[in-house]
C-alpha positions as CSV (number, residue, x, y, z in Angstrom):
1,M,40.7,-212.0,-9.4
2,R,38.2,-209.6,-11.2
3,A,39.1,-206.2,-12.7
4,G,37.4,-202.9,-11.6
5,R,35.2,-201.4,-13.7
6,L,36.8,-198.5,-15.7
7,Q,34.8,-195.5,-16.5
8,A,36.0,-193.7,-19.8
9,P,34.2,-191.6,-22.1
10,I,33.8,-192.8,-25.6
11,E,34.1,-190.0,-28.6
12,H,31.4,-190.8,-30.9
13,R,32.4,-189.6,-34.5
14,F,30.1,-190.0,-37.5
15,A,32.0,-192.1,-40.6
16,T,32.0,-190.2,-43.6
17,S,33.6,-192.6,-46.0
18,L,33.9,-196.4,-46.0
19,S,37.3,-196.6,-45.0
20,L,36.6,-194.3,-42.0
21,R,33.5,-196.5,-41.2
22,S,35.7,-199.8,-41.4
23,A,38.2,-198.0,-39.1
24,K,35.4,-197.2,-36.3
25,E,34.2,-200.7,-36.4
26,N,37.6,-202.2,-35.9
27,R,38.1,-199.7,-33.1
28,Y,35.1,-200.4,-31.4
29,A,35.8,-204.3,-31.6
30,L,39.0,-204.0,-29.9
31,L,37.5,-201.9,-27.2
32,W,34.7,-204.6,-26.8
33,A,37.3,-207.3,-26.5
34,V,39.3,-205.5,-24.1
35,M,36.3,-204.8,-22.0
36,A,35.2,-208.5,-22.1
37,L,38.8,-209.7,-21.1
38,A,38.8,-207.1,-18.2
39,E,35.6,-208.5,-17.1
40,G,36.7,-212.6,-17.6
41,R,34.3,-213.2,-20.2
42,R,34.9,-216.0,-22.6
43,S,34.6,-215.4,-26.3
44,K,31.6,-217.7,-28.2
45,P,32.4,-220.7,-29.9
46,A,33.3,-220.2,-33.4
47,L,30.3,-222.1,-34.8
48,L,28.3,-219.5,-33.4
49,Q,30.0,-216.6,-34.7
50,R,28.3,-214.3,-37.8
51,P,31.0,-213.9,-40.6
52,A,31.2,-210.2,-41.3
53,P,28.9,-208.9,-44.3
């Protein structure tokens, strides 16, 4: 069963420090993961993933 597409505005904020930027990147990663799960996408194999810098 496929989930319907959810239209939700995402507030964009500029990061003013490294800790805020890290938190923002984690939040976006979580949003993308939830969206991918809802759409039934599978994750890439670990060998294809790039490590974070």
